[in-house]
N, C-alpha and C positions, 0 to 999 in steps of 0.2 A: 504494500500500500504506500503510495506516495502522496504527501500533502503539498499543496501549492499555496503560496502566500504572496498575493500581489501587494505592491506598494507604489507610491509615486503619483497617485491621483490627486486631484484637488481642483481649485477654482483658478482660472486663468482668463485673461482678456483675449479677445479674438486677435490672431496674429502671433500669439505667444507659443511657448513650447513646454512640453512635459515629457519626462522619461519614465515609463512604467517598468517596474522590475517584477519578476515572478521567481521567487526562491523556492526550490524544491527541497523536500526533507531528505531525499536520497539522490543517488546518481541518475542523471538524465541521459546519459550516453546511450542507453539501450532504447531510448524513444526516438524513432526516426523523424517524427514530425512534431514541431512545436508550433503553437498558434495563439492568436488573440482573437476573441470574439467581442462584440459589444451589443448592448441592448438599450435602446432609448425608451422612455416611457410611452406606452401605447403602441410600440412597434415590435416587430419580430426581431429575434436575435439574428445578427449577421456576422459572417466570418470576415474579419478585417485583414488578417495577414497570416501566412504560414511560412515556416522555414524547414527545409528538408535537405540535409547535406549542405551543398553550396547554393541551393536554389531557393529563391523566395517568390512568393506570390502575394498580390495585394488586391483589395477591393478597388474598383476603378476610382471611386471618389477620394481615396487616400493616396493613390499613386503619386510619387514625387514629393509627398509631404511626410509620410511615415516610413520608418525603417525598422524591420524586425531583425533581431540578432540573438545568438545564444552563446553561452560560455559553459562548456561542458566540465570545466575544472571547478568553476564556482557554482555549478548546477543551477544556473539562472537563465531565464529567457527575458529579453528586453524588447520594448517597443518605444522607439524615439518618435515623438510626435511634434512636428513643426508646423508653422503657419496654421494653427488651429482655427477652426470655424465654429460658430454656434451649433451647427448641425452635427458636430463631433461629440456633442454632449451625450453621455451614455454611461452605463456601468460596463467596465471592461473586464473581461475574463481571460485568464491564460489557460492553455490546455496543453496536454501531452498525449501523444498517440504513437503506438508501435507500428500500426499498419499504415501502408502507403495508400490504401484505398480511401473511398469517400465515407467510410464508416465513422461513427461518432467518436470523439476523443475518449481516451481511457480515463483521463483524470482532468478535473476542473478546479480552478481556484475559486475563492469565495467572492471575488469581484472587487473592483475599486472604482469609485465614482470620479468621473471626469466632467467638469462643468466649464463650458466656455461662454463667457459673457460677451455681448456685442457692444 
């Protein structure tokens, strides 16, 4: 069982930056895919970014602004968010998954709130 704890969320003005961290209680090296989801009030949860080996993928609306990375030594997954917009306001969740398929993640964090003011 792996516990994921997110940090780094908060309130920021539009155009600002935040860096989310997701610390795992154990080794993440065996998990092939790390990811970040978000869910805004009244909206469905959406996949924001994934990292698998040297490959990254992003939701179209965050391309060029967000960067996902992972550190297998520190057992942490990161999401650098720049040029934030009010529509980025949501609870952000980190995930880990062993499978490369489109199956649901194996583990989820508890979420961290990101609020972007206009």
